[in-house]
C-alpha positions in Angstrom: 17.7 25.6 32.6 14.3 27.3 31.9 13.7 28.1 28.2 11.2 30.6 27.0 8.1 29.1 25.5 8.4 28.7 21.7 12.2 29.1 21.8 12.8 25.6 20.3 10.6 26.4 17.2 12.4 29.7 16.7 15.8 28.0 16.8 14.8 25.3 14.4 13.2 27.8 12.0 16.5 29.8 12.1 18.6 26.7 11.3 16.1 25.2 8.9 18.3 25.4 5.8 21.4 24.0 7.7 19.3 21.1 9.1 17.9 20.2 5.7 21.3 20.4 4.0 22.7 18.0 6.5 19.7 15.7 6.2 20.1 15.7 2.4 23.8 14.9 2.8 22.9 11.8 4.8 23.8 13.0 8.4 22.0 11.2 11.2 19.7 13.5 13.2 21.6 12.7 16.4 24.9 14.0 14.9 23.2 17.2 13.7 21.7 17.8 17.2 25.1 17.1 18.9 26.9 19.6 16.6 24.3 22.4 17.1 24.2 21.8 20.8 28.0 21.9 21.2 28.1 25.1 19.1 25.5 26.7 21.3 23.1 27.2 18.4 20.2 25.3 20.1 19.0 25.0 23.7 16.2 22.5 23.2 16.1 18.9 24.3 17.1 16.2 21.9 13.5 14.8 21.8 12.1 18.2 20.7 14.9 18.5 18.1 13.9 15.1 16.7 10.2 16.3 16.6 11.0 19.4 14.6 13.5 17.6 12.3 10.9 15.1 11.4 8.4 17.9 10.6 11.0 19.6 8.4 11.7 16.3 6.5 8.0 15.7 6.0 7.6 19.2 4.4 10.4 18.7 2.0 9.7 17.7 -1.6 10.3 14.0 -2.3 12.8 15.0 -5.1 15.0 16.8 -2.6 14.9 13.9 -0.1 16.4 11.5 -2.7 18.7 13.9 -4.3 22.3 12.6 -4.2 21.3 9.0 -3.6 22.8 6.4 -6.0 20.6 5.2 -8.8 19.0 1.8 -8.3 18.8 0.2 -11.7 17.7 -3.1 -10.3 14.3 -1.6 -9.6 13.7 -0.7 -13.2 12.1 -3.5 -15.3 14.3 -4.5 -18.2 12.6 -7.6 -19.7 9.3 -7.3 -21.6 6.3 -9.2 -20.3 5.0 -12.2 -22.3 2.2 -10.2 -23.8 4.3 -7.2 -24.7 5.2 -6.6 -28.3 8.9 -6.4 -29.0 9.7 -3.8 -31.7 12.7 -4.4 -33.8 14.9 -1.6 -35.0 13.1 -0.2 -38.1 16.3 0.9 -39.8 17.8 -2.6 -39.4 15.0 -4.6 -40.9 11.3 -4.2 -42.0 10.1 -7.4 -40.2 6.9 -7.2 -38.2 7.1 -7.0 -34.4 7.1 -10.3 -32.7 5.6 -11.5 -29.4 7.9 -12.2 -26.4 8.2 -15.9 -25.5 5.1 -17.6 -24.1 5.2 -19.1 -20.6 6.3 -22.7 -20.3 3.7 -25.5 -20.6 2.1 -26.8 -17.3 3.9 -29.6 -15.6 2.7 -33.1 -16.3 1.2 -35.4 -13.7 3.7 -36.9 -11.3 2.1 -40.4 -11.6 3.0 -40.8 -15.2 6.6 -41.9 -14.3 5.3 -44.6 -11.9 4.7 -48.2 -13.0 1.0 -49.0 -13.7 0.5 -51.2 -10.6 2.0 -48.5 -8.4 -0.3 -45.9 -9.9 -3.3 -48.0 -9.1 -2.1 -48.5 -5.5 -1.5 -44.8 -5.1 -4.9 -43.9 -6.5 -6.6 -46.4 -4.2 -4.7 -45.0 -1.2 -5.5 -41.4 -2.2 -9.2 -42.1 -2.6 -9.4 -44.0 0.8 -10.3 -47.3 -0.7 -7.3 -49.2 0.7 
C-alpha cells in the first residue's frame, strides 16, 4: 500500500499525547504500535513508528519520563563518610559535633604468625636466594 510522503510524521504528531501517555504508563512501544495499527490510527511501518517514538521520548523532559516510577531509596546515601561531621540534635544536648568513625588500621604482615625459621625460609625463597 503506497503511503503519501510525510504521512507517518503527520500521524505521529496527531497521536503524540496518546503515545507519550502510554510510554509514561510503561507500555512497550510494540504494544502501542499494535493497538494503533489495529484501530486504523496509523498506516506506517513498525520500524518508522519506533523511529518517531524514540524521537518523542528524547524530546520529553526527564521528570516526565520517570514520573510514576517507584522510589529507589537504596540509591540515596544514608551513612556519613569518615570525614563528615555528625551533628547531634541541638535540643537534646549541647555537646560538640563528633567525627564519624575512622577507617580500620591497616592489616599486619602475614609473616608475623609464622615461626621464625619459616619466616627466614620464606624470605630467602622470595628474594631468590634459595
